[in-house]
C-alpha positions as CSV (number, residue, x, y, z in Angstrom):
1,X,-0.1,-0.1,0.0
2,X,1.4,3.5,-1.0
3,X,1.7,5.9,2.0
4,X,0.8,9.7,2.0
5,X,2.5,11.6,4.8
6,X,1.3,15.0,5.6
7,X,2.9,17.9,7.5
8,X,0.2,19.8,9.8
9,X,1.1,23.2,11.3
10,X,-2.0,24.3,13.2
11,X,-4.9,22.0,14.5
12,X,-7.5,24.0,12.4
13,X,-5.9,23.8,9.2
14,X,-5.7,20.2,7.7
15,X,-6.0,18.2,4.7
16,X,-9.4,19.1,3.6
17,X,-10.4,17.4,0.5
18,X,-7.1,15.5,0.2
19,X,-8.1,13.3,3.0
20,X,-11.1,11.6,0.9
21,X,-9.0,11.7,-2.2
22,X,-6.3,9.6,-0.4
23,X,-9.0,7.1,1.0
24,X,-10.6,6.7,-2.3
25,X,-7.2,6.3,-4.0
26,X,-6.4,3.4,-1.3
27,X,-3.4,5.2,0.3
28,X,-2.3,4.8,3.8
29,X,-2.1,8.0,5.8
30,X,0.3,9.2,8.3
31,X,1.2,12.6,9.6
32,X,3.5,14.9,11.7
33,X,1.7,17.4,13.7
34,X,4.3,20.0,14.0
35,X,2.2,21.9,16.9
36,X,2.6,18.7,19.0
37,X,6.1,17.1,18.0
38,X,8.5,17.4,15.2
39,X,9.2,13.6,14.3
40,X,9.5,12.5,10.7
41,X,9.6,9.2,8.9
42,X,12.3,8.3,6.8
43,X,11.9,9.8,3.2
44,X,12.2,6.4,1.6
45,X,9.2,5.1,3.5
46,X,6.5,7.5,2.0
47,X,5.2,7.7,-1.4
48,X,3.9,11.1,-1.4
49,X,4.6,14.1,1.0
50,X,1.9,16.7,1.4
51,X,2.7,20.1,3.4
52,X,-0.4,22.0,4.3
53,X,-0.9,25.6,5.3
54,X,-0.7,27.6,8.6
55,X,-0.6,31.1,9.8
56,X,3.0,31.3,10.6
57,X,6.0,32.3,8.3
58,X,8.7,30.0,7.2
59,X,11.1,32.8,8.5
60,X,10.0,32.4,12.0
61,X,12.8,30.0,12.9
62,X,13.9,31.5,16.0
63,X,10.3,31.4,17.6
64,X,9.6,27.9,15.9
65,X,12.8,25.9,15.6
66,X,11.0,22.9,14.3
67,X,10.8,25.0,10.9
68,X,14.6,24.1,10.5
69,X,14.0,20.2,10.7
70,X,10.9,20.5,8.8
71,X,12.8,22.2,5.8
72,X,15.6,19.7,6.1
73,X,12.8,16.9,5.8
74,X,11.4,18.5,2.8
75,X,14.6,18.9,1.1
76,X,15.6,15.3,1.7
77,X,12.3,14.2,0.0
78,X,12.8,16.4,-2.8
79,X,16.3,15.2,-3.4
80,X,15.3,11.6,-3.1
81,X,12.7,12.0,-5.8
82,X,9.7,11.5,-3.6
83,X,6.6,13.5,-5.0
84,X,6.0,16.6,-3.0
85,X,3.0,18.7,-2.7
86,X,3.1,22.1,-0.9
87,X,0.0,24.2,-0.3
88,X,0.3,28.0,0.9
89,X,2.7,27.8,3.7
90,X,3.7,24.4,2.4
91,X,4.6,25.7,-0.9
92,X,6.6,28.4,0.8
93,X,8.3,25.7,2.8
94,X,9.6,23.9,-0.5
95,X,10.7,27.4,-1.8
96,X,12.7,27.9,1.4
97,X,14.1,24.6,1.8
98,X,15.3,24.6,-1.8
99,X,17.1,28.2,-1.2
100,X,14.5,30.7,-2.4
101,X,13.4,33.8,-0.6
102,X,10.0,33.9,1.2
103,X,8.7,37.6,1.9
104,X,5.5,39.6,2.3
105,X,3.7,39.9,-0.8
106,X,2.7,43.4,-1.9
107,X,-1.0,42.4,-1.3
108,X,-2.6,40.3,1.2
109,X,-5.0,37.9,-0.7
110,X,-8.0,36.3,1.2
111,X,-10.9,35.1,-0.7
112,X,-12.1,33.7,-4.0
113,X,-9.9,35.2,-6.8
114,X,-8.9,33.9,-10.2
115,X,-5.6,32.3,-11.1
116,X,-4.2,31.9,-14.6
117,X,-2.4,28.9,-16.0
118,X,0.9,29.7,-17.6
119,X,0.4,28.0,-21.1
120,X,4.2,27.9,-21.9
121,X,5.2,26.3,-18.6
122,X,8.5,24.7,-19.7
123,X,8.0,21.6,-21.7
124,X,5.3,19.0,-22.2
125,X,5.9,17.2,-18.6
126,X,4.4,19.8,-16.4
127,X,0.9,20.0,-14.9
128,X,-1.4,22.3,-16.8
129,X,-3.7,24.5,-14.9
130,X,-6.9,25.9,-16.8
131,X,-6.5,29.2,-18.5
132,X,-8.3,30.8,-15.7
133,X,-10.3,29.6,-12.7
134,X,-11.3,31.0,-9.3
135,X,-9.6,29.5,-6.3
136,X,-9.5,29.9,-2.5
137,X,-6.6,32.1,-1.1
138,X,-5.4,33.1,2.4
139,X,-2.0,34.3,2.3
140,X,0.2,37.4,3.1
141,X,3.5,36.3,1.9
142,X,5.2,35.0,-1.4
143,X,8.4,33.4,-2.6
144,X,10.9,33.8,-5.5
145,X,10.8,30.5,-7.6
146,X,13.6,28.1,-6.4
147,X,16.4,27.4,-8.9
148,X,15.2,25.1,-11.7
149,X,11.5,25.8,-10.9
150,X,9.0,26.7,-13.6
151,X,6.0,29.0,-12.8
152,X,2.6,27.1,-13.4
153,X,0.1,29.8,-12.5
154,X,0.0,33.5,-11.7
155,X,-2.6,36.2,-10.8
156,X,-3.2,39.9,-10.6
157,X,-2.3,40.0,-6.8
158,X,0.6,37.5,-6.9
159,X,3.1,36.7,-9.6
160,X,4.0,33.3,-8.3
161,X,1.0,31.4,-7.6
162,X,2.0,27.8,-8.5
163,X,5.5,26.2,-9.4
164,X,6.9,22.9,-10.3
165,X,10.4,21.7,-9.8
166,X,11.2,18.5,-12.0
167,X,8.5,15.9,-12.4
168,X,7.5,15.4,-8.8
169,X,7.5,18.7,-6.8
170,X,4.4,21.2,-7.1
171,X,3.9,24.2,-4.8
172,X,0.6,26.0,-4.6
173,X,0.2,29.3,-3.0
174,X,-3.5,28.9,-3.1
175,X,-5.9,26.3,-1.4
176,X,-7.5,23.8,-3.8
177,X,-8.3,21.4,-0.7
178,X,-10.7,23.9,0.8
179,X,-14.1,22.5,1.9
180,X,-16.9,24.4,3.6
181,X,-15.8,23.0,6.9
182,X,-12.2,24.1,6.5
183,X,-13.2,27.7,5.1
184,X,-15.3,28.0,8.1
185,X,-12.4,26.8,10.4
186,X,-10.1,29.3,8.8
187,X,-12.6,32.2,9.4
188,X,-13.2,31.2,12.9
189,X,-9.4,31.3,13.9
190,X,-8.1,34.0,11.6
191,X,-11.1,36.5,11.4
192,X,-8.8,39.3,12.6
193,X,-7.2,39.2,9.2
194,X,-10.3,40.1,7.5
195,X,-9.6,43.9,7.3
196,X,-10.2,46.3,4.5
197,X,-8.0,45.4,1.4
198,X,-7.8,45.3,-2.2
199,X,-7.7,41.6,-2.4
200,X,-9.5,40.7,0.9
201,X,-13.0,39.7,0.9
202,X,-15.6,39.9,3.7
203,X,-16.4,36.8,5.6
204,X,-19.8,36.2,3.7
205,X,-18.0,36.2,0.6
206,X,-15.4,33.4,1.7
207,X,-17.9,31.0,3.0
208,X,-21.4,31.8,1.4
209,X,-20.6,30.2,-1.9
210,X,-22.2,27.5,-3.9
211,X,-21.2,23.9,-3.3
212,X,-20.2,23.6,-7.0
213,X,-17.3,26.1,-6.3
214,X,-15.8,23.8,-3.7
215,X,-16.4,20.7,-5.7
216,X,-14.5,22.4,-8.7
217,X,-11.5,23.2,-6.7
218,X,-11.3,20.0,-5.2
219,X,-11.6,18.0,-8.4
220,X,-8.6,20.1,-9.5
221,X,-6.8,19.3,-6.4
222,X,-7.4,15.7,-7.4
223,X,-5.9,16.3,-10.5
224,X,-2.8,17.7,-9.1
225,X,-2.3,14.7,-6.7
226,X,-3.1,12.2,-9.5
227,X,-0.4,13.8,-11.6
228,X,2.1,13.7,-8.8
229,X,1.4,9.8,-8.5
230,X,1.8,9.3,-12.2
231,X,-1.7,8.4,-12.8
232,X,-3.0,8.5,-16.4
233,X,-5.1,11.3,-17.5
234,X,-4.2,13.6,-14.5
235,X,-2.9,16.4,-16.7
236,X,-5.5,19.4,-17.1
237,X,-5.1,21.5,-20.4
238,X,-4.4,25.1,-20.2
């Protein structure tokens, strides 16, 4: 049985739609909850690593020393060729682990906003995002692309919305795993961030959306995960 291992940073921000996808795919699931302990498996013992989001910065190593060990583990998995997916903070962790800079974005981005797939994203063997799709965002930082990475998606508020390194590493600044429950959890714990801003929507706009919108981004997340595991037909077309 293939094994998915996840890295979770706060109790209220978990796997979302990734969990039912993994169950349907027949994957064993294990996790490191960094807010409890910083123990990691051997990189060779897992088949897919997923690093999810969190409100902290990857630059908070003095306050959160486990970030150093976490980045080292992510780097080991990348170097070994293990498929790795990073979501929001997780994407920033990949970037930082591979030597790229993570810093405040020019705009905070919280809400449902469109991203655009990059049509010429470096060769045929790349995941292809749709030309444009509305996705869920909750971030205040961004990153430079790691060495050797290609940009997969961009937006008006944030240039580097998604990237890929090699065949098996993808970082997403946005949240395709968001479900109604996880959106409500984020609002409940981070409501103080919902201040007036060009790319910050009010609470109702975040959570009072049609179920089809969640289903659409969750299906796209499934495509990303299928692609990382090398499943046929997983690439979307830009």
